[in-house]
C-alpha positions as CSV (number, residue, x, y, z in Angstrom):
1,M,-2.4,13.1,41.6
2,E,-0.6,11.5,38.6
3,T,-2.9,10.2,35.8
4,S,-2.3,6.6,34.8
5,I,-1.6,6.0,31.1
6,L,-4.7,3.6,31.0
7,D,-7.1,6.3,32.2
8,A,-5.4,9.0,30.1
9,V,-6.3,7.4,26.7
10,P,-10.0,7.9,25.9
11,D,-11.6,5.2,23.7
12,A,-12.3,7.6,20.8
13,I,-8.7,8.8,20.8
14,L,-7.3,5.3,20.9
15,D,-9.6,4.3,18.0
16,A,-8.4,7.3,15.9
17,I,-4.7,6.6,16.7
18,L,-5.0,2.9,15.6
19,D,-7.0,3.8,12.5
20,R,-4.5,6.5,11.6
21,R,-7.1,8.6,9.7
22,F,-6.2,11.8,11.6
23,P,-3.0,13.5,12.6
24,V,-1.7,11.9,15.7
25,A,0.0,14.9,17.4
26,P,-3.1,16.8,18.4
27,L,-4.7,13.6,19.7
28,L,-1.7,12.9,21.9
29,R,-1.9,16.3,23.4
30,V,-5.3,15.3,24.8
31,I,-3.7,12.5,26.8
32,S,-0.7,14.7,27.8
33,T,-2.7,17.1,30.0
34,P,-2.5,16.5,33.7
35,S,-6.3,16.9,34.1
36,C,-7.1,14.4,31.3
37,S,-8.4,11.7,33.7
38,R,-11.1,14.2,35.0
39,K,-12.1,15.0,31.4
40,R,-12.1,11.4,30.1
41,K,-15.8,11.1,30.0
42,R,-16.2,14.4,28.1
43,S,-13.3,13.4,25.7
44,R,-15.0,10.2,24.8
45,S,-18.1,11.9,23.6
46,R,-16.2,14.7,21.9
47,S,-15.5,14.1,18.3
48,V,-12.0,13.5,17.1
49,E,-12.6,16.0,14.3
50,A,-13.2,18.7,16.9
51,V,-9.8,17.9,18.5
52,V,-8.0,18.1,15.2
53,D,-9.8,21.3,14.1
54,E,-8.9,23.1,17.3
55,D,-5.3,22.1,16.7
56,E,-5.1,23.7,13.2
57,E,-4.0,27.1,14.7
58,R,-1.4,25.6,17.1
59,E,2.3,26.1,16.2
60,P,3.8,22.6,15.5
61,I,6.3,21.3,17.9
62,F,9.1,19.5,16.0
63,S,11.3,16.8,17.5
64,P,14.2,14.6,16.4
65,Y,13.4,11.1,15.3
66,H,13.2,8.8,18.4
67,P,12.3,5.2,17.6
68,I,11.1,2.6,20.1
69,I,11.5,-1.1,19.9
70,S,9.7,-3.9,21.8
71,G,11.0,-4.4,25.2
72,T,12.0,-1.9,27.8
73,S,14.7,0.2,26.1
74,F,15.0,2.6,23.3
75,A,16.7,1.3,20.1
76,D,20.0,2.4,18.8
77,Y,19.1,3.7,15.3
78,A,20.8,4.7,12.1
79,H,21.4,8.4,12.7
80,L,21.7,10.3,9.4
81,P,22.5,14.0,10.0
82,L,20.2,16.4,8.2
83,V,23.1,18.3,6.7
84,G,26.3,17.0,5.3
85,W,25.2,13.4,4.6
86,P,26.7,12.1,1.3
87,N,24.2,12.0,-1.5
88,A,22.7,8.7,-2.5
89,Q,24.8,8.4,-5.6
90,E,28.0,8.7,-3.6
91,Y,26.7,6.4,-0.9
92,L,25.8,3.6,-3.4
93,K,29.1,3.9,-5.3
94,R,31.3,3.2,-2.2
95,D,33.5,0.1,-2.3
96,P,32.8,-2.1,0.8
97,N,35.9,-4.2,0.0
98,R,38.3,-1.3,0.5
99,P,38.7,-0.3,4.2
100,E,40.1,3.1,3.4
101,T,36.9,4.0,1.4
102,A,34.6,6.5,3.1
103,F,31.3,5.2,4.4
104,T,32.5,1.6,4.2
105,R,31.6,0.8,7.8
106,I,27.9,0.2,8.0
107,P,26.6,0.1,11.6
108,K,24.3,-2.7,12.4
109,H,21.5,-0.7,14.0
110,L,18.2,-2.1,15.2
111,A,16.0,0.6,13.8
112,A,16.1,3.5,11.4
113,D,13.8,6.3,10.1
114,L,12.3,5.2,6.8
115,G,11.7,8.8,5.7
116,K,15.5,9.5,5.6
117,Y,16.1,6.7,3.1
118,I,13.1,7.9,0.9
119,S,14.6,11.4,0.9
120,M,18.0,10.1,-0.2
121,A,16.4,8.0,-3.0
122,Y,14.0,10.7,-4.2
123,W,16.6,13.5,-4.3
124,P,19.7,11.4,-5.0
125,E,22.0,14.4,-5.7
126,S,21.0,16.3,-2.6
127,T,23.2,16.4,0.5
128,V,20.4,17.7,2.7
129,L,17.7,15.3,3.8
130,R,14.2,16.8,3.3
131,P,11.2,15.9,5.5
132,V,9.1,13.1,4.1
133,F,6.7,12.2,6.9
134,N,5.3,14.4,9.6
135,Q,8.1,15.7,11.7
136,E,5.9,17.0,14.6
137,A,6.6,15.8,18.1
138,G,4.6,12.7,18.9
139,S,4.2,11.5,15.4
140,F,4.9,7.8,15.0
141,R,7.2,8.1,12.0
142,P,7.6,4.9,10.0
143,T,10.5,2.9,11.4
144,L,12.5,0.1,9.8
145,R,13.4,-2.8,12.1
146,R,16.0,-5.4,11.7
147,S,14.1,-8.2,13.4
148,R,11.3,-8.3,10.8
149,T,10.5,-7.9,7.1
150,N,9.5,-4.3,6.6
151,R,6.6,-3.8,4.1
152,I,5.5,-0.7,2.3
153,I,2.1,-0.4,0.6
154,L,2.2,0.9,-3.0
155,Y,-1.1,2.6,-4.0
156,P,-1.0,3.7,-7.6
157,G,-3.9,5.5,-9.3
158,C,-5.1,8.5,-11.3
159,F,-6.9,10.2,-8.4
160,N,-8.6,12.8,-10.6
161,P,-9.6,13.9,-8.0
162,V,-8.9,12.2,-4.7
163,H,-12.0,11.3,-2.8
164,E,-12.8,10.0,0.7
165,G,-13.2,6.4,-0.7
166,H,-9.5,6.5,-1.7
167,R,-8.6,7.6,1.8
168,E,-10.8,4.9,3.4
169,L,-9.3,2.3,1.2
170,L,-5.7,3.3,2.1
171,C,-6.4,3.7,5.8
172,R,-8.2,0.4,6.1
173,A,-5.4,-1.3,4.3
174,Y,-2.8,0.2,6.6
175,A,-4.7,-0.5,9.8
176,C,-5.4,-4.1,8.9
177,T,-1.8,-5.1,7.8
178,R,0.1,-4.2,10.9
179,D,0.4,-8.0,11.6
180,V,2.7,-8.3,8.6
181,N,4.7,-5.2,9.6
182,V,3.4,-2.8,7.1
183,I,5.1,0.4,8.3
184,A,4.1,3.0,5.6
185,A,2.4,3.6,2.3
186,I,3.5,5.3,-0.9
187,V,0.8,6.8,-3.0
188,I,1.7,7.0,-6.7
189,A,-0.1,9.6,-8.8
190,L,0.0,8.5,-12.4
191,D,1.1,10.7,-15.3
192,N,-1.3,13.1,-16.9
193,D,-1.8,11.0,-20.0
194,S,-3.5,8.3,-17.9
195,V,-5.9,10.8,-16.5
196,R,-7.2,12.0,-19.9
197,E,-8.6,8.6,-20.7
198,K,-11.3,8.8,-18.0
199,E,-14.9,9.9,-18.3
200,Y,-15.4,13.8,-18.1
201,A,-11.6,14.0,-17.9
202,D,-11.4,15.8,-21.3
203,E,-13.0,18.8,-19.6
204,I,-12.0,18.3,-16.0
205,W,-8.5,17.0,-15.2
206,L,-5.9,18.0,-12.6
207,R,-2.2,18.1,-13.2
208,K,-0.1,15.4,-11.5
209,T,1.4,18.0,-9.0
210,Q,-2.1,19.1,-8.0
211,R,-3.4,15.5,-7.5
212,A,-0.3,14.8,-5.4
213,K,-0.9,17.9,-3.3
214,L,-4.5,16.9,-2.6
215,W,-3.1,13.7,-1.0
216,S,-0.2,15.3,0.9
217,G,-2.4,18.2,2.1
218,H,-4.3,15.8,4.4
219,R,-2.5,16.1,7.8
220,G,-3.4,12.7,9.1
221,L,-2.0,10.8,6.2
222,R,1.3,12.6,6.4
223,D,2.1,10.7,9.5
224,W,2.7,7.4,7.6
225,A,1.8,8.0,3.9
226,W,4.0,9.7,1.3
227,V,3.1,10.8,-2.3
228,Y,5.4,10.0,-5.2
229,A,4.9,12.8,-7.7
230,K,7.7,12.3,-10.3
231,A,7.2,10.8,-13.8
232,D,6.0,7.2,-14.0
233,D,9.1,6.2,-16.1
234,E,11.4,7.3,-13.2
235,W,9.6,5.1,-10.6
236,D,11.8,2.0,-11.3
237,N,15.0,3.9,-10.7
238,F,13.6,5.4,-7.5
239,Q,12.4,2.1,-6.2
240,E,15.8,0.5,-7.0
241,R,17.7,3.2,-5.2
242,L,15.4,3.0,-2.1
243,T,15.6,-0.8,-1.9
244,R,19.4,-0.7,-2.2
245,L,19.8,2.0,0.4
246,I,17.7,0.1,2.9
247,T,19.0,-3.4,2.3
248,T,22.6,-2.3,2.2
249,V,22.4,-1.5,6.0
250,G,20.8,-4.9,6.7
251,F,17.1,-4.3,6.7
252,K,14.6,-6.5,4.9
253,L,12.2,-4.7,2.6
254,E,9.1,-5.8,0.6
255,Y,6.5,-3.9,-1.3
256,V,2.7,-4.8,-1.3
257,A,0.3,-3.5,-4.0
258,L,-3.0,-2.0,-3.0
259,F,-5.9,-1.9,-5.4
260,G,-9.7,-1.7,-5.7
261,P,-11.7,-4.6,-7.0
262,D,-11.5,-3.3,-10.6
263,H,-7.9,-4.6,-10.6
264,V,-8.5,-7.9,-8.8
265,G,-11.4,-10.2,-9.6
266,I,-12.4,-13.8,-10.1
267,H,-10.8,-14.0,-13.6
268,N,-8.3,-11.2,-13.0
269,V,-5.4,-12.3,-10.9
270,R,-1.9,-11.2,-11.9
271,A,1.3,-12.8,-10.8
272,K,2.7,-9.3,-10.2
273,W,1.5,-5.7,-10.2
274,W,4.0,-2.9,-10.0
275,D,6.5,-5.6,-9.3
276,C,4.6,-6.6,-6.1
277,E,3.9,-10.3,-5.6
278,N,1.7,-9.8,-2.6
279,M,-1.5,-7.7,-3.0
280,I,-4.3,-6.1,-0.9
281,V,-7.8,-5.4,-2.3
282,N,-10.5,-3.3,-0.7
283,D,-14.1,-2.6,-1.9
284,A,-14.5,1.0,-0.7
285,G,-16.5,2.8,-3.4
286,R,-16.7,-0.2,-5.8
287,A,-18.3,-3.6,-5.6
288,A,-16.0,-6.7,-5.9
289,D,-17.2,-9.5,-8.3
290,F,-16.0,-12.1,-5.8
291,V,-18.2,-10.9,-3.0
292,C,-21.7,-12.5,-3.2
293,E,-24.9,-10.8,-2.1
294,D,-25.0,-12.9,1.1
295,G,-21.4,-11.8,1.9
296,K,-19.7,-15.1,1.0
297,L,-16.6,-15.0,-1.1
298,T,-16.0,-16.8,-4.4
299,R,-12.6,-18.3,-4.9
300,L,-10.3,-16.5,-7.3
301,N,-9.0,-18.4,-10.3
302,T,-5.5,-19.9,-9.7
303,C,-5.8,-19.1,-6.0
304,S,-6.6,-21.1,-2.9
305,N,-9.9,-20.7,-0.9
306,W,-10.3,-17.5,1.2
307,E,-9.4,-18.1,4.8
308,P,-9.5,-15.8,7.9
309,V,-6.2,-14.1,8.6
310,S,-4.7,-15.7,11.7
311,I,-2.4,-13.5,13.7
312,D,0.5,-14.8,15.6
313,K,0.1,-14.1,19.3
314,E,3.8,-13.2,19.7
315,E,3.6,-10.8,16.8
316,M,0.4,-9.3,18.2
317,D,1.9,-8.8,21.7
318,W,5.0,-7.2,20.1
319,M,2.9,-4.8,18.1
320,S,0.7,-3.9,21.0
321,T,3.7,-3.3,23.3
322,L,5.3,-1.1,20.7
323,T,2.2,1.0,20.4
324,A,1.8,1.3,24.2
325,Q,5.5,2.4,24.5
326,W,4.9,5.0,21.9
327,L,1.8,6.3,23.7
328,L,3.7,6.4,26.9
329,S,6.7,8.2,25.5
330,S,4.7,10.7,23.6
331,R,2.6,11.4,26.7
332,S,5.8,12.0,28.6
333,F,7.1,14.3,25.9
334,G,3.9,16.3,25.9
335,K,4.1,16.8,29.6
336,S,7.8,17.6,30.1
337,G,9.1,18.4,26.6
338,K,11.6,15.6,26.6
339,W,11.6,11.9,25.8
340,P,11.8,9.5,28.8
341,S,15.1,7.8,29.5
342,S,15.5,4.1,29.2
343,L,15.3,3.7,33.0
344,E,12.2,5.9,33.2
345,L,10.5,3.9,30.4
346,T,11.5,0.6,32.1
347,N,9.9,1.7,35.3
348,E,6.7,2.8,33.6
349,C,6.4,-0.4,31.5
350,D,6.8,-2.6,34.6
351,T,3.3,-1.7,36.0
352,E,-0.1,-3.3,35.9
353,E,-1.6,-0.2,34.2
354,F,0.8,-0.5,31.3
355,K,0.0,-4.2,30.9
356,A,-3.7,-3.4,30.9
357,L,-3.1,-0.9,28.2
358,I,-1.3,-3.5,26.1
359,E,-4.3,-5.8,26.5
360,R,-6.7,-3.0,25.5
361,I,-4.7,-2.3,22.4
362,T,-4.5,-6.0,21.5
363,E,-8.3,-6.2,21.7
364,E,-8.7,-3.2,19.4
365,Y,-6.3,-4.7,16.9
366,T,-8.1,-8.0,17.0
367,H,-11.4,-6.3,16.4
368,R,-10.1,-4.5,13.3
369,M,-9.1,-7.8,11.8
370,K,-12.6,-9.3,11.9
371,G,-13.7,-10.1,8.3
372,V,-10.2,-9.8,6.9
373,V,-9.3,-12.9,4.8
374,S,-6.5,-14.0,2.5
375,C,-5.9,-16.5,-0.2
376,R,-2.7,-18.0,-1.5
377,K,-1.5,-17.5,-5.1
378,Q,0.2,-20.1,-7.2
379,Q,3.6,-18.6,-6.4
380,A,4.9,-20.2,-3.2
381,G,4.2,-18.0,-0.1
382,R,2.5,-15.2,-2.1
383,W,-1.0,-13.9,-1.0
384,I,-3.9,-11.6,-1.7
385,R,-5.6,-10.1,1.3
386,Y,-9.2,-8.9,1.1
387,I,-10.1,-6.1,3.6
388,P,-13.8,-5.4,3.5
389,T,-15.2,-1.9,4.0
390,V,-16.6,-1.2,7.4
391,D,-19.7,0.6,6.2
392,D,-20.3,0.3,2.4
393,T,-23.3,2.7,2.5
394,V,-20.9,5.6,3.3
395,W,-18.5,4.9,0.4
396,K,-20.8,3.4,-2.3
397,D,-20.9,6.7,-4.2
398,S,-17.2,7.4,-3.8
399,S,-15.7,7.7,-7.2
400,S,-13.6,10.2,-9.1
401,T,-16.1,10.0,-12.0
402,H,-18.9,11.0,-9.7
403,L,-16.9,14.0,-8.4
404,R,-16.0,15.1,-11.9
405,R,-19.7,15.0,-12.8
406,I,-20.4,17.2,-9.7
407,I,-17.7,19.7,-10.7
408,K,-19.0,19.9,-14.3
409,T,-22.7,20.5,-13.3
410,T,-22.4,22.6,-10.1
411,P,-22.2,26.4,-10.0
412,P,-18.9,27.7,-8.6
413,D,-20.5,29.2,-5.5
414,Q,-22.1,25.9,-4.5
415,L,-19.2,23.6,-5.4
416,Y,-17.5,23.5,-2.0
417,E,-20.7,22.4,-0.2
418,K,-21.3,19.7,-2.9
419,L,-17.7,18.4,-2.5
420,K,-17.5,18.6,1.3
421,G,-17.4,15.1,2.8
422,K,-16.8,13.5,-0.6
423,A,-13.5,15.0,-1.9
424,L,-10.2,15.1,0.0
425,C,-9.1,18.7,0.8
426,P,-12.3,20.2,-0.9
427,R,-11.3,23.8,-0.5
428,T,-8.0,23.2,-2.3
429,L,-9.8,21.2,-5.0
430,V,-12.3,24.1,-5.6
431,R,-9.3,26.5,-6.0
432,Y,-7.7,24.1,-8.6
433,V,-11.0,23.9,-10.5
434,G,-11.2,27.7,-10.6
435,D,-7.6,28.0,-11.8
436,M,-8.3,25.4,-14.5
437,K,-11.3,27.3,-15.8
438,I,-9.4,30.5,-15.9
439,D,-6.6,28.9,-17.9
440,R,-9.0,27.6,-20.5
441,S,-10.9,30.9,-20.9
């Protein structure tokens, strides 16, 4: 008997998919098995970590980019071949006023793979597009859409080293900004000179490439987050290229800055940060001075009062439908090895089970937005969004300074156990620490 898509998605799996803390592909395999309905009760009690750990030994299944748009049909998208595409410098030099110029006709596509534009902007002289986000089948790769303003989170920091509080901050920000069409995040590891100014950093500091690898080594984040690892003074050129490449083909793009409360406070409100006028702040690992002991929020100087974020019903329905279509298509791919046709997707979407799944996803999204508030800045239409930590007792000791203190005072044979659950990719971090001590000896 065929399993309905509603029964095939255990609650724990849906939570993990919407939170995006784990790689999505192994979770989708759970809902792709024909016997999933009989195992649903067991899957709900089974930890998501166990599913992901079991998948570590599995050979990845890669697939071409296949975007989905709201409605009942797949989108036509900007197809950029992996080999032979003109490099970004040639592409941006073309003259749109001369019909005979190559690449002058820009197709008006409805959707496009963000990762391909990042590849062109990051490696502008290359004619081969390199993978940016997870390419495994079932991954919901960040997709630009013509019908909306596409937003990308920028998360700069020293990350010496990266800890679970950093990940919590980024994942919470991503999960609670889907209503404003945040499609991806770029983590910016600052230059080595910035790292040396921190406490204990004179003895324990990781190179920029190492800090970037600690971020990119986390499988779940690769689905939607990418790490910028070039020099800080090259960022402006990269950002300008990326913006031009995307807006040239008709997509709207905006960047949103993400920071901890040490960068946003009652008397610390900047008009722009990293050239972003809109900002997100989260208190994972650090208390915010505008949050009172009773949980009430103090108004920031030069800003309006904090107000709950109101989500447009039409936007929420569109977002839930998109997620449900993706789950449906990925489930089909997992079972048959191919994406469903437009007709097959139309038939599947026109069912009561599919509508019930949309309602369930809408409820989950709404639940995640509880406690999320925003205020308006002096600039017209610009905002700061505060996303509270779900459980501050878990993240209150999360800080890079605390990890550096552990590294400095812990014997090498006990270091992994001390860092486990606190640092991102602790085994890799222990290896970096060992290499650093060998280099100094």
